[in-house]
PAPA-213090 format. One record per residue (C-alpha): residue in three letters; chain; x, y, z. Coordinates in steps of 0.5 Angstrom, whole numbers. Layout:
REM residues N
+-----+----+-------+-------+-------+
|  aa | ch |     u |     v |     w |
+-----+----+-------+-------+-------+
| ALA |  A |     X |     Y |     Z |
...
+-----+----+-------+-------+-------+
END
This chain:
REM residues 116
+-----+----+-------+-------+-------+
|  aa | ch |     u |     v |     w |
+-----+----+-------+-------+-------+
| MET |  A |    14 |   -38 |    25 |
| ASN |  A |     7 |   -42 |    23 |
| SER |  A |    11 |   -47 |    17 |
| ASN |  A |     5 |   -45 |    11 |
| PRO |  A |     2 |   -37 |    14 |
| THR |  A |    -3 |   -34 |     9 |
| TRP |  A |    -2 |   -26 |     9 |
| HIS |  A |    -8 |   -25 |    14 |
| GLN |  A |    -3 |   -29 |    19 |
| CYS |  A |     3 |   -24 |    18 |
| SER |  A |     0 |   -17 |    18 |
| LYS |  A |     5 |   -13 |    23 |
| THR |  A |     3 |    -8 |    26 |
| GLY |  A |    10 |    -3 |    25 |
| ARG |  A |     8 |     3 |    22 |
| ALA |  A |    14 |    10 |    20 |
| VAL |  A |    16 |    13 |    25 |
| SER |  A |    20 |    20 |    24 |
| ILE |  A |    28 |    20 |    27 |
| VAL |  A |    30 |    26 |    24 |
| GLU |  A |    24 |    31 |    24 |
| VAL |  A |    26 |    38 |    20 |
| HIS |  A |    25 |    44 |    23 |
| LYS |  A |    29 |    51 |    24 |
| SER |  A |    35 |    46 |    25 |
| LEU |  A |    35 |    37 |    26 |
| THR |  A |    32 |    33 |    31 |
| LEU |  A |    34 |    27 |    33 |
| ASN |  A |    28 |    22 |    36 |
| THR |  A |    33 |    18 |    40 |
| ASP |  A |    27 |    15 |    45 |
| VAL |  A |    24 |    12 |    38 |
| ILE |  A |    30 |    10 |    36 |
| GLU |  A |    33 |     6 |    42 |
| GLU |  A |    25 |     4 |    43 |
| ILE |  A |    26 |     0 |    35 |
| LEU |  A |    33 |    -3 |    38 |
| ASP |  A |    31 |    -5 |    44 |
| LYS |  A |    26 |   -10 |    40 |
| VAL |  A |    33 |   -12 |    36 |
| GLY |  A |    37 |   -14 |    43 |
| ASN |  A |    44 |   -17 |    41 |
| ARG |  A |    42 |   -20 |    34 |
| PRO |  A |    45 |   -18 |    28 |
| LEU |  A |    43 |   -11 |    25 |
| CYS |  A |    42 |    -9 |    17 |
| ILE |  A |    39 |    -3 |    15 |
| ILE |  A |    36 |    -1 |     9 |
| SER |  A |    35 |     7 |     7 |
| ILE |  A |    34 |    10 |     1 |
| ASN |  A |    35 |    17 |     0 |
| GLY |  A |    34 |    22 |    -6 |
| LYS |  A |    30 |    27 |    -9 |
| TYR |  A |    22 |    28 |    -7 |
| ARG |  A |    17 |    26 |   -11 |
| GLU |  A |    21 |    20 |   -14 |
| GLY |  A |    18 |    13 |   -10 |
| LYS |  A |    22 |    12 |    -4 |
| SER |  A |    17 |    10 |     1 |
| LEU |  A |    13 |     6 |    -5 |
| MET |  A |    19 |     1 |    -6 |
| LEU |  A |    20 |     2 |     2 |
| ASN |  A |    14 |    -2 |     2 |
| PHE |  A |    16 |    -7 |    -4 |
| PHE |  A |    22 |    -8 |     2 |
| LEU |  A |    16 |    -9 |     8 |
| GLN |  A |    13 |   -14 |     4 |
| HIS |  A |    18 |   -19 |     1 |
| LEU |  A |    22 |   -18 |     9 |
| ARG |  A |    15 |   -20 |    12 |
| ALA |  A |    15 |   -28 |     6 |
| GLN |  A |    21 |   -27 |     9 |
| GLU |  A |    20 |   -28 |    16 |
| TYR |  A |    14 |   -31 |    16 |
| ASN |  A |    16 |   -36 |    11 |
| LEU |  A |    11 |   -35 |     6 |
| ASP |  A |    12 |   -38 |    -1 |
| ASN |  A |    18 |   -33 |    -4 |
| THR |  A |    14 |   -33 |   -12 |
| ASN |  A |     8 |   -31 |    -8 |
| TRP |  A |    11 |   -25 |    -4 |
| PHE |  A |     8 |   -18 |    -8 |
| GLN |  A |     0 |   -17 |    -5 |
| PRO |  A |    -2 |   -11 |    -8 |
| THR |  A |    -7 |   -10 |    -3 |
| LYS |  A |    -2 |    -9 |     3 |
| LEU |  A |     2 |    -4 |    -2 |
| GLY |  A |     0 |     2 |     3 |
| THR |  A |     2 |    -1 |     9 |
| GLY |  A |     8 |     2 |    13 |
| PHE |  A |    11 |     8 |    10 |
| ASN |  A |     5 |    13 |     7 |
| TRP |  A |     6 |    15 |     0 |
| ARG |  A |     1 |    18 |    -5 |
| GLY |  A |     0 |    22 |   -12 |
| GLY |  A |     2 |    29 |   -14 |
| SER |  A |     7 |    34 |   -13 |
| THR |  A |     7 |    36 |    -6 |
| PRO |  A |    11 |    32 |    -2 |
| ASP |  A |     9 |    27 |     4 |
| THR |  A |    14 |    26 |     8 |
| THR |  A |    20 |    29 |    12 |
| GLY |  A |    26 |    28 |    15 |
| ILE |  A |    28 |    21 |    16 |
| CYS |  A |    23 |    15 |    18 |
| MET |  A |    24 |     7 |    20 |
| TYR |  A |    20 |     2 |    20 |
| SER |  A |    18 |     2 |    28 |
| GLU |  A |    18 |    -7 |    28 |
| PRO |  A |    25 |   -10 |    26 |
| PHE |  A |    25 |   -16 |    22 |
| PHE |  A |    27 |   -23 |    24 |
| ILE |  A |    30 |   -27 |    19 |
| ASP |  A |    33 |   -34 |    20 |
| LEU |  A |    39 |   -34 |    14 |
| ASP |  A |    42 |   -40 |    15 |
+-----+----+-------+-------+-------+
END
């Protein structure tokens, strides 16, 4: 990690991926989950989740979390972690009354944060 990175150096190529699909029944995408967990390896793991009614801002909130975690991982200035132009990256969201996300999604890239 760079000691003084900028936001341009901190872009992850991750995206929201479906781990549970809803059709007439639920389908668990174990291959996707295994691919993500392989990146984690034997490190401790913390999962952050949000649930609730549709159209309540869950994906938007997860994008806030992604920005903060990215800032933590790259040791960015903790007072300036929010970047409005990058808010749409990660989990899809949009205005309106039609649901945009169904099932259960997970971010495809883990964040590695030193807690010491």
